[in-house]
C-alpha positions as CSV (number, residue, x, y, z in Angstrom):
1,X,125.2,96.9,74.0
2,X,123.1,95.6,76.9
3,X,125.8,97.2,79.2
4,X,124.7,100.6,77.9
5,X,121.4,100.1,79.8
6,X,123.1,100.3,83.1
7,X,125.7,103.1,82.4
8,X,125.4,106.5,83.9
9,X,124.0,109.1,81.4
10,X,127.2,111.1,81.6
11,X,129.2,108.0,80.7
12,X,127.0,107.4,77.7
13,X,127.5,110.9,76.6
14,X,131.2,110.6,76.9
15,X,131.1,107.4,74.9
16,X,129.2,109.2,72.1
17,X,131.8,112.0,72.3
18,X,134.7,109.6,71.8
19,X,132.9,107.9,68.9
20,X,132.5,104.6,70.8
21,X,128.7,104.7,71.1
22,X,126.3,105.3,68.1
23,X,123.3,107.3,69.3
24,X,121.0,105.4,66.9
25,X,122.1,102.0,68.2
26,X,121.8,103.4,71.8
27,X,118.2,104.5,71.2
28,X,117.4,101.2,69.5
29,X,118.9,99.3,72.5
30,X,116.6,101.2,74.9
31,X,113.5,100.9,72.8
32,X,114.1,97.1,72.4
33,X,114.6,96.7,76.1
34,X,111.4,98.5,76.9
35,X,109.5,96.3,74.4
36,X,111.1,93.2,75.8
37,X,110.8,94.0,79.6
38,X,107.8,92.3,81.3
39,X,107.2,95.6,83.2
40,X,107.7,97.8,80.2
41,X,103.9,98.6,79.9
42,X,103.7,99.3,83.7
43,X,106.6,101.8,83.4
44,X,105.8,103.6,80.1
45,X,102.4,105.0,79.4
46,X,103.6,105.3,75.8
47,X,106.9,105.2,74.0
48,X,107.8,107.6,71.2
49,X,110.0,105.4,69.0
50,X,109.7,107.6,65.8
51,X,110.7,110.8,67.6
52,X,113.5,108.9,69.6
53,X,115.1,107.5,66.5
54,X,114.9,110.8,64.6
55,X,116.5,112.7,67.4
56,X,119.2,109.9,67.7
57,X,119.9,110.2,64.0
58,X,120.4,113.9,64.3
59,X,122.6,113.4,67.4
60,X,124.7,110.8,65.4
61,X,125.2,113.3,62.5
62,X,126.3,116.0,65.0
63,X,128.7,113.6,66.7
64,X,130.2,112.6,63.4
65,X,130.8,116.3,62.5
66,X,132.2,117.1,65.9
67,X,129.4,119.6,66.8
68,X,127.7,118.0,69.7
69,X,125.4,120.5,71.6
70,X,125.6,119.1,75.1
71,X,127.3,116.4,77.2
72,X,124.1,114.4,77.0
73,X,123.5,115.0,73.3
74,X,122.2,111.7,72.0
75,X,121.4,110.2,75.4
76,X,117.9,108.7,75.8
77,X,115.7,110.0,78.6
78,X,112.2,109.3,79.9
79,X,109.6,111.9,80.7
80,X,106.9,111.8,83.3
81,X,103.4,111.9,81.6
82,X,102.6,115.5,82.8
83,X,105.1,117.1,80.4
84,X,103.3,118.1,77.3
85,X,104.4,116.4,74.1
86,X,103.3,117.8,70.7
87,X,100.9,115.4,69.1
88,X,101.2,112.7,71.7
89,X,98.8,112.1,74.6
90,X,99.7,113.7,78.0
91,X,97.3,112.4,80.6
92,X,99.0,112.9,83.9
93,X,98.1,109.4,85.0
94,X,94.4,110.2,85.1
95,X,91.4,108.9,83.2
96,X,90.0,112.4,83.6
97,X,92.5,113.5,81.0
98,X,92.3,110.6,78.6
99,X,92.8,111.6,75.0
100,X,94.4,115.0,76.0
101,X,96.8,115.7,73.1
102,X,98.8,119.0,73.4
103,X,99.8,121.0,70.3
104,X,103.3,121.9,71.7
105,X,106.0,120.4,73.8
106,X,106.5,121.7,77.4
107,X,109.3,124.3,77.5
108,X,111.6,122.1,79.4
109,X,111.2,119.3,76.8
110,X,111.9,121.8,74.0
111,X,115.0,123.0,75.8
112,X,116.2,119.4,76.3
113,X,115.5,118.5,72.7
114,X,117.3,121.6,71.4
115,X,120.5,120.3,73.0
116,X,120.1,116.8,71.7
117,X,118.6,114.8,74.5
118,X,116.6,111.8,73.1
119,X,112.9,111.5,74.2
120,X,112.1,107.8,74.7
121,X,108.5,108.4,75.8
122,X,106.1,109.2,78.7
123,X,106.2,107.3,82.0
124,X,103.3,106.4,84.3
125,X,102.7,108.4,87.5
126,X,100.2,108.9,90.3
127,X,96.9,110.5,89.3
128,X,97.4,114.3,88.8
129,X,100.7,113.9,90.8
130,X,98.9,113.9,94.2
131,X,100.5,111.1,96.2
132,X,104.1,110.1,97.2
133,X,103.2,106.4,97.1
134,X,103.2,105.8,93.3
135,X,100.2,103.5,93.4
136,X,97.9,104.0,90.5
137,X,95.2,101.3,89.9
138,X,93.6,103.5,87.2
139,X,96.4,103.4,84.7
140,X,99.4,101.4,86.1
141,X,101.7,101.1,89.1
142,X,105.4,100.8,88.0
143,X,107.5,98.2,89.9
144,X,109.9,98.9,92.7
145,X,113.4,97.7,92.0
146,X,113.9,96.1,95.4
147,X,110.7,94.1,96.0
148,X,107.8,93.0,93.7
149,X,105.0,94.0,96.1
150,X,106.6,97.3,97.2
151,X,105.2,100.5,95.7
152,X,107.7,102.5,93.7
153,X,107.2,105.9,95.3
154,X,105.5,108.8,93.5
155,X,104.3,110.7,92.0
156,X,107.2,110.3,89.5
157,X,107.0,106.6,89.8
158,X,107.6,105.6,86.2
159,X,110.4,108.1,85.9
160,X,112.4,106.4,88.7
161,X,111.4,102.9,87.7
162,X,112.5,103.5,84.1
163,X,116.1,104.3,85.3
164,X,116.2,101.6,88.0
165,X,115.2,98.9,85.6
166,X,117.6,100.0,82.8
167,X,114.9,101.4,80.5
168,X,116.2,105.0,80.4
169,X,119.5,106.7,81.1
170,X,117.7,109.3,83.2
171,X,114.1,110.4,83.9
172,X,112.5,113.8,84.2
173,X,109.9,114.2,87.0
174,X,108.1,116.8,89.0
175,X,108.1,117.4,92.8
176,X,105.4,119.2,94.7
177,X,105.8,117.5,98.1
178,X,108.5,114.9,97.4
179,X,107.5,113.4,94.0
180,X,111.1,113.3,92.6
181,X,112.9,112.4,95.8
182,X,110.7,109.6,97.1
183,X,110.7,107.4,94.0
184,X,114.4,108.2,93.6
185,X,115.2,107.1,97.2
186,X,113.0,104.0,97.1
187,X,114.7,102.8,93.9
188,X,118.2,103.6,95.1
189,X,118.7,106.5,92.7
190,X,119.6,110.2,92.9
191,X,116.8,112.7,92.7
192,X,117.2,116.5,92.4
193,X,114.3,118.8,93.5
194,X,114.8,122.3,92.2
195,X,113.7,125.6,93.8
196,X,110.1,126.6,93.1
197,X,110.3,129.2,90.3
198,X,113.7,128.2,89.0
199,X,112.6,125.8,86.2
200,X,109.8,126.6,83.7
201,X,106.4,125.0,84.4
202,X,105.1,126.1,80.9
203,X,103.4,123.0,79.4
204,X,103.5,121.0,82.7
205,X,100.2,119.7,84.0
206,X,99.9,121.4,87.4
207,X,99.1,120.1,90.9
208,X,99.8,123.2,93.0
209,X,101.6,125.9,91.0
210,X,103.2,127.6,94.0
211,X,104.9,124.4,95.0
212,X,105.4,122.5,91.7
213,X,108.9,122.0,90.6
214,X,110.6,120.1,87.8
215,X,113.6,117.8,88.6
216,X,115.7,114.9,87.2
217,X,116.2,111.4,88.5
218,X,119.4,109.6,87.6
219,X,122.2,107.3,88.7
220,X,124.5,110.0,89.9
221,X,124.6,113.7,91.0
222,X,126.5,114.5,87.7
223,X,123.7,112.9,85.7
224,X,121.1,115.0,87.4
225,X,123.2,118.2,87.1
226,X,123.6,117.6,83.3
227,X,119.9,116.9,82.8
228,X,119.1,120.0,84.8
229,X,121.3,122.1,82.6
230,X,119.5,120.8,79.5
231,X,116.1,121.6,81.0
232,X,117.2,125.1,81.7
233,X,119.3,125.7,78.7
234,X,122.3,126.8,80.7
235,X,125.7,125.4,81.3
236,X,126.1,122.8,84.0
237,X,128.2,123.6,87.1
238,X,131.6,122.1,87.3
239,X,131.7,119.5,90.1
240,X,135.5,118.7,89.7
241,X,137.3,118.6,93.0
242,X,134.1,118.8,95.2
243,X,135.0,118.0,98.7
244,X,133.4,117.9,102.1
245,X,136.4,119.3,103.9
246,X,135.4,122.6,105.4
247,X,131.8,122.1,104.8
248,X,129.3,122.7,107.6
249,X,126.3,120.3,107.6
250,X,123.2,120.5,109.9
251,X,121.4,117.4,110.9
252,X,117.7,118.3,111.5
253,X,116.8,116.6,114.8
254,X,113.1,117.5,115.1
255,X,110.1,116.4,113.0
256,X,112.0,114.3,110.4
257,X,113.0,111.7,113.0
258,X,109.5,111.3,114.6
259,X,108.1,107.8,114.2
260,X,110.9,106.9,111.7
261,X,111.3,103.2,111.0
262,X,114.4,101.3,112.1
263,X,115.8,100.6,108.6
264,X,115.9,104.2,107.2
265,X,117.1,105.6,110.5
266,X,120.0,103.2,110.7
267,X,121.0,103.9,107.1
268,X,120.8,107.6,107.7
269,X,122.8,107.5,110.9
270,X,125.5,105.5,109.1
271,X,125.5,107.9,106.2
272,X,125.9,110.9,108.4
273,X,128.9,109.3,110.1
274,X,130.4,108.7,106.6
275,X,130.1,112.4,105.8
276,X,131.6,113.3,109.1
277,X,134.5,110.9,108.5
278,X,135.0,112.5,105.1
279,X,135.8,115.9,106.7
280,X,132.4,117.6,107.1
281,X,131.6,119.4,110.3
282,X,128.2,118.0,111.3
283,X,126.0,120.0,113.8
284,X,122.7,118.9,115.3
285,X,120.0,121.5,114.9
286,X,116.4,121.9,115.8
287,X,113.9,124.0,113.8
288,X,110.8,125.1,115.8
289,X,109.7,127.2,112.9
290,X,109.4,124.1,110.8
291,X,107.2,122.5,113.4
292,X,104.9,125.3,112.8
293,X,105.1,125.2,109.1
294,X,104.4,121.5,109.0
295,X,101.0,122.1,110.5
296,X,100.1,124.2,107.5
297,X,100.4,121.5,104.8
298,X,96.6,120.7,104.6
299,X,95.8,124.4,104.3
300,X,98.1,125.0,101.3
301,X,98.7,122.2,98.8
302,X,95.3,120.4,98.7
303,X,93.2,123.7,98.4
304,X,95.3,124.8,95.5
305,X,95.1,121.4,93.8
306,X,91.3,121.2,94.3
307,X,91.0,124.8,93.1
308,X,92.7,123.9,89.9
309,X,91.0,120.6,89.2
310,X,87.5,120.9,90.9
311,X,85.5,121.3,87.8
312,X,87.2,118.4,86.0
313,X,87.1,116.1,89.0
314,X,83.5,116.7,89.9
315,X,82.4,116.2,86.3
316,X,83.5,112.5,86.6
317,X,84.6,111.6,90.1
318,X,84.0,107.9,89.5
319,X,87.0,107.8,87.2
320,X,89.4,108.5,90.0
321,X,91.1,106.2,92.5
322,X,89.0,106.9,95.7
323,X,92.1,107.6,97.8
324,X,93.3,110.4,95.5
325,X,89.7,111.7,95.1
326,X,89.4,112.0,98.8
327,X,92.8,113.9,99.1
328,X,91.6,116.4,96.5
329,X,88.2,116.9,98.0
330,X,89.8,117.6,101.3
331,X,91.2,120.8,99.8
332,X,87.7,122.0,99.2
333,X,87.0,122.1,102.9
334,X,89.6,124.8,103.6
335,X,88.3,128.4,103.8
336,X,90.0,131.0,101.6
337,X,90.8,133.1,104.6
338,X,92.6,130.1,106.2
339,X,94.6,129.6,103.0
340,X,95.7,133.2,102.9
341,X,96.6,133.1,106.6
342,X,98.5,129.9,106.1
343,X,100.7,131.5,103.4
344,X,101.4,134.5,105.7
345,X,102.5,132.1,108.5
346,X,104.6,130.0,106.1
347,X,106.5,133.1,104.8
348,X,107.4,134.0,108.4
349,X,108.5,130.5,109.1
350,X,110.7,130.5,105.9
351,X,112.4,133.7,107.0
352,X,113.2,132.2,110.4
353,X,114.5,129.0,108.7
354,X,116.8,130.9,106.3
355,X,118.2,132.9,109.3
356,X,118.8,129.7,111.4
357,X,120.3,127.7,108.5
358,X,122.4,130.5,106.9
359,X,125.7,129.2,108.3
360,X,125.4,125.7,106.9
361,X,126.2,124.3,103.4
362,X,123.4,121.9,103.6
363,X,120.7,120.5,106.0
364,X,120.5,116.7,106.3
365,X,117.5,114.5,106.8
366,X,116.4,110.9,106.1
367,X,114.8,111.1,102.6
368,X,111.8,109.1,103.9
369,X,110.7,107.9,107.3
370,X,109.6,104.6,106.0
371,X,110.5,101.8,103.6
372,X,108.1,101.4,100.6
373,X,104.7,100.1,101.7
374,X,103.2,97.0,100.2
375,X,101.0,97.7,97.2
376,X,98.6,94.9,97.9
377,X,97.9,96.1,101.4
378,X,97.5,99.7,100.4
379,X,94.7,98.7,97.9
380,X,92.8,96.9,100.7
381,X,93.4,98.9,103.8
382,X,92.4,102.6,103.9
383,X,94.0,103.4,107.2
384,X,97.3,101.8,106.1
385,X,97.2,103.9,102.9
386,X,96.6,107.2,104.7
387,X,99.3,106.5,107.4
388,X,102.0,105.4,105.0
389,X,101.3,108.1,102.4
390,X,101.6,110.9,105.1
391,X,104.8,109.4,106.5
392,X,106.3,108.8,103.0
393,X,106.1,112.6,102.2
394,X,106.7,113.9,105.8
395,X,110.4,114.6,105.4
396,X,110.6,115.6,101.7
397,X,107.9,118.3,102.4
398,X,110.5,120.2,104.4
399,X,112.1,121.3,101.1
400,X,108.8,122.2,99.5
401,X,107.4,124.2,102.4
402,X,110.7,126.0,103.0
403,X,111.2,126.7,99.3
404,X,114.5,124.9,99.0
405,X,116.4,122.8,96.4
406,X,117.1,119.3,97.7
407,X,118.9,116.2,96.6
408,X,118.4,112.6,97.8
409,X,121.3,110.2,97.6
410,X,121.3,106.4,98.2
411,X,122.2,105.9,101.9
412,X,123.7,102.4,101.5
413,X,120.7,100.2,102.3
414,X,117.8,99.2,99.9
415,X,115.2,101.9,99.4
416,X,116.9,104.2,102.0
417,X,118.1,107.7,101.2
418,X,119.8,110.7,102.8
419,X,118.5,114.1,101.8
420,X,120.6,117.3,101.5
421,X,118.7,120.6,101.4
422,X,120.4,123.8,100.2
423,X,119.5,127.5,99.9
424,X,116.9,128.9,97.5
425,X,118.1,129.1,93.9
426,X,121.6,127.9,94.9
427,X,121.4,124.6,93.1
428,X,125.0,124.9,91.9
429,X,126.3,125.0,95.4
430,X,124.1,122.2,96.5
431,X,125.2,120.1,93.6
432,X,128.9,120.4,94.7
433,X,128.1,119.4,98.3
434,X,125.9,116.5,97.0
435,X,128.6,115.3,94.6
436,X,131.2,115.3,97.5
437,X,128.8,113.4,99.8
438,X,128.0,110.9,97.0
439,X,131.7,110.2,96.5
440,X,132.1,109.6,100.2
441,X,129.1,107.3,100.4
442,X,130.2,105.3,97.4
443,X,133.7,104.9,98.9
444,X,132.4,103.8,102.3
């Protein structure tokens, strides 16, 4: 049964379908593993054993009757602690929201539960989702799978850590500037950022609603695609026969390679060659419109975040990690006129991007310009924290600013990823390209 902890979610679902895996035994195996793991309390803010076992029992009954509702019916999944759970605290990693207990589940959790996914519990995260590092001295900092003093990536830190440490078959996170993809990349997993506006945000604690997205983290592209189908309540795309032959991929040569560290650059270059050898046409491109868009970041996300949270924050600022508090307050320095102007400029940059990239099946980039920073140093060195946090999110923000779906895949070296960005609301097409790229990278 311990082998179940390391299986892909799709394989667990197939085992349930064949009658080889009992969903109740599967849920118990995960819950027992969480309780026994030394980092369990650092990964899960709270488990939901009663709910998980009840959902697993219902899944077992359906499996026995041959009426399973979804390929992942009966598979245990973790949820970032910003998705509302009825009757269970949802605190978004912040002491400001301590004791916040919603009356209803978030819509995506309801959708997933209605097709049989088993909710294990809520995972730790960065305060109010405002950092790509995953460091949270207020609640807990989940472990990175590759080094005991590396940060896990954030803000969906516990979501990724739960999967990487065998304490969930998949994790559901959110991504405003990279918060699904950074922890996925730094823990050698697959992360799928969806297009803003595609997946419901009802019942999701917000950071910046015009950029917030919901996305899965898993061991494979198929796992992520199946989780996404459950979140949306729609069928998953068929990935059978996905191939890179005939695909045109653009490698973004400006911005994302600036100041990149040697390890992620080398892993990315090797991964691109693997994709080329697998039959893809790879073209180097430059995007001057993105250089302009990148300069708008401080005028867009932080002002929206501070606008949403100003009253709550300023009522008890001493409850926050000072680094996160400073980032929020920075948004209060932006004029409303500058915010409006920045959105106008971003929309123009997006139009130019879409025209430039229209002929490509995906745009490639290193998922992060850096390896995970050291947690101990980040707690004691402000300048190091600021520099590494900005570099961590620098590449993933391309997808958020341009309004794109994006997938990060393991690039063949610890905590290094390669990112594929698609076209808005074309997650199905991106999933096929990503599945083909994943197969090539695994075979290399």
